[in-house]
C-alpha positions in Angstrom: -11.4 59.7 -38.4 -14.3 62.1 -37.9 -13.8 65.5 -39.4 -13.1 68.2 -36.8 -15.5 71.2 -36.7 -12.7 73.4 -35.5 -10.6 73.0 -38.7 -12.8 75.5 -40.4 -12.4 78.1 -37.6 -8.9 77.5 -36.5 -7.5 81.0 -37.2 -10.5 82.6 -35.4 -10.1 80.3 -32.4 -6.4 80.8 -32.1 -6.7 84.6 -32.2 -9.4 84.7 -29.6 -7.9 82.3 -27.0 -4.3 83.2 -26.4 -1.7 82.2 -23.8 -3.2 84.2 -20.9 -4.3 82.4 -17.7 -5.9 85.0 -15.5 -9.6 84.5 -16.4 -11.7 83.0 -13.6 -12.4 79.7 -15.3 -8.7 78.8 -16.0 -7.7 80.1 -12.5 -10.2 77.6 -11.0 -9.2 74.8 -13.3 -5.5 75.1 -12.2 -6.5 75.5 -8.6 -8.5 72.2 -8.6 -5.7 70.6 -10.5 -3.0 71.5 -8.0 0.7 71.0 -8.5 1.7 69.1 -11.6 5.5 69.4 -11.2 7.1 66.2 -12.3 3.8 64.6 -13.2 2.4 63.1 -16.4 -0.6 65.1 -17.6 -2.9 64.5 -20.6 -4.8 67.5 -22.0 -7.8 66.3 -23.9 -9.3 68.4 -26.7 -6.1 70.5 -26.4 -6.8 72.6 -29.5 -3.8 74.8 -30.3 -2.2 73.9 -26.9 -3.1 76.9 -24.7 -3.6 74.9 -21.5 -1.1 72.2 -22.5 1.7 74.7 -22.7 0.9 76.1 -19.3 0.9 72.5 -17.9 4.5 72.2 -19.2 5.5 75.5 -17.8 4.3 74.3 -14.4 6.6 71.3 -14.7 4.4 68.6 -16.1 5.4 66.1 -18.8 2.4 67.2 -20.9 0.7 65.5 -23.8 -2.1 67.1 -25.8 -4.6 65.2 -27.9 -7.1 66.8 -30.3 -9.2 65.9 -33.4 -8.4 69.1 -35.3 -5.3 68.8 -37.5 -5.4 72.6 -38.1 -5.2 73.5 -34.5 -2.5 70.9 -33.8 -0.4 72.4 -36.6 -0.3 75.7 -34.7 0.4 73.9 -31.4 3.4 72.1 -32.9 4.7 75.3 -34.5 4.6 77.0 -31.2 6.3 74.0 -29.6 9.1 74.3 -32.2 9.6 77.9 -31.0 9.3 77.5 -27.3 10.6 74.0 -26.7 8.5 73.2 -23.7 8.7 69.4 -24.3 5.0 69.0 -25.2 3.9 66.1 -27.4 0.8 66.5 -29.5 -1.3 63.6 -30.8 -3.9 63.8 -33.6 -6.7 61.5 -32.6 -10.3 61.2 -31.6 -10.1 60.7 -27.9 -12.8 58.0 -28.0 -10.8 55.9 -30.5 -7.4 56.5 -29.0 -5.7 53.9 -26.7 -3.0 55.4 -24.5 -1.2 53.0 -22.1 -3.4 52.2 -19.1 -2.6 54.0 -15.9 0.0 56.3 -17.6 -1.1 59.7 -16.3 -1.3 61.4 -13.0 -3.9 63.9 -14.2 -6.1 64.6 -17.2 -7.5 68.0 -18.1 -10.2 69.1 -20.5 -10.9 72.8 -20.9 -14.2 73.4 -22.6 -13.8 70.3 -24.6 -16.5 67.9 -23.3 -19.3 69.6 -25.2 -17.3 69.3 -28.4 -17.0 65.5 -28.0 -19.9 63.7 -29.6 -19.3 60.3 -28.0 -18.9 61.2 -24.3 -19.0 57.7 -23.0 -16.1 56.5 -25.1 -14.1 59.5 -24.3 -14.6 59.2 -20.5 -13.8 55.5 -20.7 -10.5 56.2 -22.4 -9.4 59.0 -20.2 -10.3 57.1 -17.0 -8.3 54.1 -18.2 -5.4 56.4 -18.8 -5.4 57.6 -15.2 -3.5 56.0 -12.4 -5.4 55.1 -9.3 -5.9 58.3 -7.3 -5.3 60.4 -10.4 -7.5 63.3 -11.1 -9.6 64.6 -14.0 -10.2 68.3 -14.1 -12.7 69.8 -16.6 -14.5 73.1 -17.3 -17.5 73.7 -19.5 -20.5 75.9 -20.0 -22.7 75.3 -17.0 -25.1 72.5 -18.1 -28.0 73.7 -16.0 -28.6 77.1 -17.5 -29.8 78.3 -20.9 -28.1 81.6 -21.0 -29.9 84.9 -21.7 -30.0 87.8 -24.1 -27.1 87.7 -26.5 -25.3 85.0 -24.6 -26.2 81.4 -25.4 -26.0 78.9 -22.6 -25.7 75.2 -22.6 -29.1 74.5 -24.2 -31.5 76.4 -26.5 -34.0 78.5 -24.5 -36.8 77.6 -26.9 -36.3 74.0 -25.7 -35.8 72.6 -22.2 -32.9 71.5 -20.1 -34.0 67.8 -20.6 -33.5 68.0 -24.4 -30.0 66.7 -24.9 -28.1 66.7 -28.1 -26.0 68.8 -30.5 -27.2 72.3 -31.4 -25.9 75.5 -33.0 -26.3 78.5 -30.6 -27.5 81.8 -32.1 -26.5 84.3 -29.4 -24.7 87.2 -31.0 -22.1 87.4 -28.2 -21.4 83.6 -28.3 -18.9 84.0 -31.0 -17.2 80.6 -31.0 -20.3 78.4 -30.4 -22.2 80.1 -33.2 -19.5 78.6 -35.5 -18.9 75.1 -34.1 -22.0 74.3 -32.1 -22.1 72.2 -28.9 -23.4 69.1 -27.3 -25.8 69.8 -24.4 -26.0 67.2 -21.7 -27.7 67.3 -18.3 -25.4 67.6 -15.3 -26.7 64.1 -14.2 -25.5 62.7 -17.5 -21.9 63.9 -16.9 -21.8 62.8 -13.3 -23.3 59.4 -13.9 -21.0 58.7 -16.8 -18.0 59.7 -14.7 -19.2 57.2 -12.0 -19.7 54.4 -14.4 -16.0 54.7 -15.4 -14.6 55.0 -11.9 -14.4 58.7 -11.6 -15.8 60.3 -8.4 -16.7 64.0 -8.6 -15.2 65.5 -5.4 -15.0 69.2 -6.0 -16.7 71.8 -8.2 -16.4 75.6 -8.7 -18.8 78.0 -10.4 -16.6 81.0 -11.4 -18.3 84.3 -12.0 -18.9 85.6 -15.6 -16.8 88.4 -17.0 -17.4 91.8 -15.3 -18.8 93.1 -18.6 -21.8 90.9 -18.1 -22.9 92.9 -15.1 -24.7 95.5 -17.2 -26.6 96.2 -20.4 -27.7 93.5 -22.8 -25.4 90.8 -21.3 -27.0 91.2 -17.8 -29.6 88.5 -18.5 -26.9 85.8 -18.8 -24.7 87.2 -16.0 -27.3 86.6 -13.4 -26.8 82.9 -13.4 -23.7 80.6 -13.3 -22.3 80.4 -16.8 -19.3 78.1 -16.2 -18.7 74.9 -14.3 -15.3 73.6 -13.2 -15.0 70.2 -11.7 -12.5 67.6 -10.4 -13.0 63.9 -10.4 -10.7 61.4 -8.6 -9.9 58.0 -10.1 -11.0 55.2 -7.8 
């Protein structure tokens, strides 16, 4: 199994991304997802289970899958305390084989750019969805290179068309400076979804944090920073 980049930063990540759900990105993610009460939902790249737990609180039979054993240790420890009924699986999503058509929905919150083999991952999660099921994701907006101290999806010294893994340098991009990211064009995502029977039917571009409206962060806040989308399984 491929080594997880998040294992080395697990404590930092867990401390910075807690069980709060009022930020614009997560609000839009759950809005596009809709009701999950009584449904089977898979959370891909679940990390320490932040979104997975909220799925369970909203009535889903939730399963989280992630490559990082360190983050899953935390997720399981929290589950032992809260008893939400969440199951966690340690696996590379591209190599995992869940039962076909076993989920009503799949979520992936900021995980697609951490997945090196996008095509294999989309193939697996699409196969796991029932017909009419939905895949909801959020990520840094692929179309913009950030600005100032905020790194966007791609390095500003390159171009939007230069896909690949890179290590952002923006001082305010605290997580990505540690784990890097895979930049892909928007067309790459949408076309890969289509190849595997997922039709993009709704998107949202939530605003950046209000702190980005002034000072050294203003350069990044002028453009869409985040993208949230929903695909339907054909």
